[in-house]
C-alpha positions in Angstrom: 169.2 -31.9 -165.2 166.2 -30.0 -163.9 166.1 -26.2 -164.1 166.2 -25.8 -160.3 169.4 -27.7 -160.1 171.0 -25.8 -163.0 170.1 -22.5 -161.4 171.4 -23.7 -158.0 174.6 -25.3 -159.3 173.5 -28.6 -157.8 173.3 -32.1 -159.1 169.7 -33.3 -159.9 169.0 -35.5 -156.9 165.9 -35.1 -154.8 167.0 -37.4 -151.9 170.7 -37.4 -151.6 171.8 -34.2 -149.7 175.3 -35.7 -149.1 176.0 -35.7 -152.9 175.3 -31.9 -153.3 178.4 -30.1 -154.5 179.0 -26.5 -155.3 182.1 -24.3 -155.4 180.6 -21.1 -153.9 177.4 -19.2 -153.3 175.6 -17.8 -156.4 176.9 -14.3 -155.9 175.8 -13.5 -159.5 172.2 -13.3 -158.1 173.2 -10.2 -156.1 173.4 -8.5 -159.5 170.7 -10.4 -161.4 168.0 -9.8 -158.9 168.1 -6.0 -158.9 168.5 -6.0 -162.7 165.3 -8.1 -163.1 163.4 -5.8 -160.8 164.7 -2.7 -162.7 163.7 -4.2 -166.1 160.2 -5.1 -164.8 159.7 -1.7 -163.2 160.7 0.6 -166.1 158.6 -1.4 -168.6 155.4 -0.9 -166.8 155.6 -2.8 -163.5 156.1 0.4 -161.5 153.0 2.1 -163.0 150.9 -1.0 -162.3 151.9 -0.6 -158.7 151.1 3.1 -158.7 147.6 2.4 -160.0 147.2 -0.3 -157.4 148.3 2.0 -154.5 146.0 4.7 -155.7 143.1 2.2 -155.7 144.0 0.8 -152.3 144.3 4.1 -150.5 141.1 5.8 -151.6 138.5 6.1 -148.8 134.8 5.5 -149.6 134.0 4.7 -153.2 137.2 3.7 -155.0 138.0 5.5 -158.3 138.3 3.5 -161.5 141.8 2.7 -162.9 141.0 5.1 -165.8 140.0 7.8 -163.4 143.2 7.4 -161.4 145.3 7.4 -164.6 143.6 10.6 -165.8 144.1 12.2 -162.4 147.8 11.4 -162.3 148.3 12.6 -165.9 146.5 15.8 -165.2 148.9 16.5 -162.3 152.3 15.6 -163.8 151.8 14.6 -167.5 152.0 11.1 -168.8 155.7 10.6 -168.2 155.4 12.0 -164.7 152.4 9.7 -164.0 154.1 6.6 -165.4 157.1 7.1 -163.2 155.3 8.7 -160.2 157.4 8.0 -157.1 159.9 5.9 -159.1 162.9 8.2 -158.5 164.4 7.5 -156.2 162.0 5.3 -154.2 160.9 2.9 -156.8 164.5 2.8 -158.2 165.9 2.1 -154.7 163.4 -0.7 -154.3 165.3 -2.6 -156.9 167.4 -3.8 -153.9 164.5 -6.2 -153.1 165.9 -8.3 -155.9 169.0 -9.0 -153.7 167.2 -11.0 -151.0 164.5 -12.5 -153.2 167.0 -14.3 -155.5 170.2 -14.6 -153.5 168.6 -15.4 -150.2 166.2 -17.8 -151.9 169.1 -19.5 -153.8 171.4 -19.7 -150.7 168.7 -21.0 -148.4 167.6 -23.6 -150.9 171.2 -24.9 -151.0 171.5 -24.9 -147.2 168.2 -26.7 -146.7 169.3 -29.5 -149.0 172.9 -29.7 -147.9 172.4 -29.4 -144.2 168.7 -30.2 -143.4 168.2 -33.0 -145.9 165.3 -31.4 -147.8 164.5 -32.7 -151.2 164.9 -30.3 -154.1 161.2 -29.6 -154.4 160.7 -29.0 -150.7 163.8 -26.8 -150.4 162.7 -24.7 -153.4 159.3 -24.0 -151.8 160.6 -23.3 -148.3 163.3 -21.0 -149.7 160.6 -18.9 -151.3 159.2 -18.1 -147.9 162.6 -17.2 -146.5 163.5 -15.0 -149.4 160.2 -13.2 -149.2 160.4 -12.4 -145.5 163.9 -10.9 -146.0 162.5 -8.4 -148.6 160.6 -6.5 -145.9 163.7 -5.4 -144.1 165.1 -4.0 -147.3 162.1 -2.2 -148.7 159.8 -1.2 -145.9 161.3 2.3 -145.4 161.3 3.0 -149.2 157.8 1.6 -149.5 156.6 3.9 -146.7 158.0 7.0 -148.5 156.7 5.8 -151.9 153.2 5.3 -150.6 153.2 8.8 -149.2 154.5 10.3 -152.4 151.9 8.4 -154.5 149.2 9.5 -152.2 150.0 13.2 -151.9 150.7 15.6 -154.8 152.6 18.0 -152.6 154.8 15.2 -151.3 155.4 14.2 -154.9 156.8 17.6 -155.7 159.4 17.4 -152.9 163.0 16.2 -153.3 163.8 12.8 -151.9 165.6 14.4 -148.9 162.7 16.8 -148.2 160.2 13.9 -148.4 162.1 11.8 -145.9 162.5 14.8 -143.6 158.8 15.7 -143.8 157.7 12.1 -142.9 160.2 11.7 -140.0 159.5 15.2 -138.7 155.8 14.5 -138.6 155.8 10.9 -137.4 159.3 10.1 -136.2 162.1 7.9 -137.7 160.4 4.7 -136.6 157.5 5.6 -138.9 159.6 4.4 -141.8 159.0 0.9 -140.4 155.2 1.3 -140.1 153.7 -2.1 -140.9 157.1 -4.0 -141.1 155.8 -7.1 -139.2 152.8 -7.3 -141.4 155.0 -6.8 -144.5 157.3 -9.6 -143.4 154.3 -11.9 -143.0 152.8 -10.8 -146.3 156.1 -11.0 -148.3 156.8 -14.4 -146.8 153.4 -15.7 -147.9 153.5 -13.9 -151.2 156.9 -15.3 -152.3 156.4 -18.6 -150.7 153.2 -19.1 -152.8 155.0 -17.8 -155.9 157.8 -20.2 -155.6 155.6 -23.1 -154.5 153.2 -22.8 -157.5 156.0 -22.0 -159.9 157.9 -25.1 -158.7 154.9 -27.3 -159.0 154.2 -26.0 -162.5 157.9 -26.6 -163.5 157.7 -30.1 -162.0 154.6 -30.8 -164.1 156.3 -29.6 -167.3 159.4 -31.7 -166.6 157.2 -34.8 -166.0 155.5 -34.2 -169.4 158.8 -33.8 -171.1 160.1 -36.9 -169.5 157.1 -38.9 -170.6 157.7 -37.8 -174.2 161.4 -38.6 -174.0 162.3 -34.9 -174.5 165.0 -32.9 -172.8 164.0 -31.8 -169.3 165.6 -28.4 -169.8 162.8 -25.7 -169.8 162.7 -23.1 -172.5 162.3 -19.4 -171.7 158.7 -19.5 -172.6 158.1 -22.5 -170.3 159.9 -20.8 -167.4 157.9 -17.6 -168.0 154.7 -19.6 -168.0 155.6 -21.2 -164.6 156.5 -17.8 -163.2 153.3 -16.2 -164.4 151.2 -18.9 -162.7 153.1 -18.5 -159.5 152.7 -14.7 -159.6 149.0 -14.9 -160.2 148.4 -17.4 -157.4 150.3 -15.1 -154.9 147.5 -12.5 -155.4 145.6 -14.4 -152.7 147.7 -12.3 -150.1 146.3 -9.1 -151.5 143.9 -8.3 -148.6 146.9 -8.2 -146.2 148.7 -6.0 -148.7 145.8 -3.6 -148.6 146.0 -3.3 -144.8 149.8 -2.7 -145.0 149.3 0.1 -147.7 146.7 1.8 -145.5 148.9 1.6 -142.5 151.7 3.5 -144.4 149.6 6.1 -146.2 149.4 9.7 -144.8 147.1 9.7 -141.8 146.1 12.4 -139.2 148.5 12.9 -136.4 147.9 10.3 -133.6 146.0 7.9 -135.8 146.6 4.3 -134.9 148.6 2.3 -137.4 148.5 -1.2 -135.9 146.9 -3.8 -138.2 143.7 -4.3 -136.2 143.0 -0.5 -136.0 143.8 0.0 -139.7 141.6 -2.9 -140.7 138.7 -1.6 -138.6 139.1 1.9 -140.1 139.2 0.4 -143.6 136.0 -1.5 -143.0 134.3 1.5 -141.5 135.2 3.7 -144.5 134.6 1.3 -147.3 133.2 -2.0 -146.1 134.6 -5.4 -147.1 135.5 -4.1 -150.6 138.4 -2.2 -148.9 140.3 -5.4 -148.6 140.0 -6.5 -152.2 140.6 -3.2 -154.0 143.2 -3.4 -156.7 143.0 -7.2 -156.8 142.7 -7.3 -160.6 145.8 -5.2 -161.2 147.7 -7.1 -158.4 147.2 -10.4 -160.4 148.7 -8.7 -163.5 151.5 -7.0 -161.6 152.6 -10.1 -159.7 152.4 -12.3 -162.8 154.5 -9.8 -164.8 157.0 -9.4 -161.9 157.4 -13.2 -161.6 157.8 -13.5 -165.3 161.0 -11.5 -165.0 162.3 -13.1 -161.7 161.5 -16.8 -162.3 161.6 -16.8 -166.1 164.1 -14.3 -167.5 166.2 -14.3 -164.4 166.7 -18.0 -164.5 167.8 -17.9 -168.2 170.2 -14.9 -167.5 171.8 -16.7 -164.6 172.1 -20.0 -166.4 173.9 -18.3 -169.3 176.1 -16.4 -167.0 177.1 -19.5 -165.1 177.8 -21.4 -168.4 180.0 -18.6 -169.6 182.0 -18.5 -166.3 182.5 -22.3 -166.5 183.8 -22.1 -170.0 186.3 -19.4 -169.1 187.5 -21.5 -166.2 
């Protein structure tokens, strides 16, 4: 049985939707998703994002990662820099694990059972759907986190004060600055992640089959597939740069639509404005997908087996 089928609770058939059987949706993923995001964030994933945001938002000549690190540490110490903007905004963003795993899993099942998609096609398409759903969950928190990372005075405020300051200056709707672009970007990002990871998994299974080995993937093999998918998704980074610059603190009345933001970025920093932070984005996305596609799959599989044994 392939890993995708084990994690979906479905039989391993690519072309027989009528034979798909399951007892209920994978509600466990409502818990596993946020746990995987939390684990990734507290072990360095959040700070990778902080460094990336600092690189993306700098006008003119971008500072080095070492320069950003030293600047953050000088302001709040190492611990404060490492978790800059994490509480509560980075912590609350753990909810993005809910749509990215549960919605992906549920849409994968529905596409196979109701639309007749093959396992491989459903897994890829479900990545796009899960990714798009993330934007609705995280956009307000991302908006506040970007502001907190960008401004030392905002970083010193309490969560309630930070939200009040932003909404007082720019209105409640400002919490959804860039939401359409984020939906497009997240959809492409996670669609690419799942597509590449799925193709990598398919290749590994074919190699195992050719050697008459078990088709079940090990943790290391799943992690490798996830890392490849995460790295490939960095191709969406230019759009992410535009989104970040539409959410950062700007003068009152400054236009935040994508075209205006992109023009301003190019005027300030040239074409490099769209690729800033790309290197760390590759590392960050790979590390994130290692948790979600690799460790998350193993945790869910073990949980499912335990529940079946108890039943």
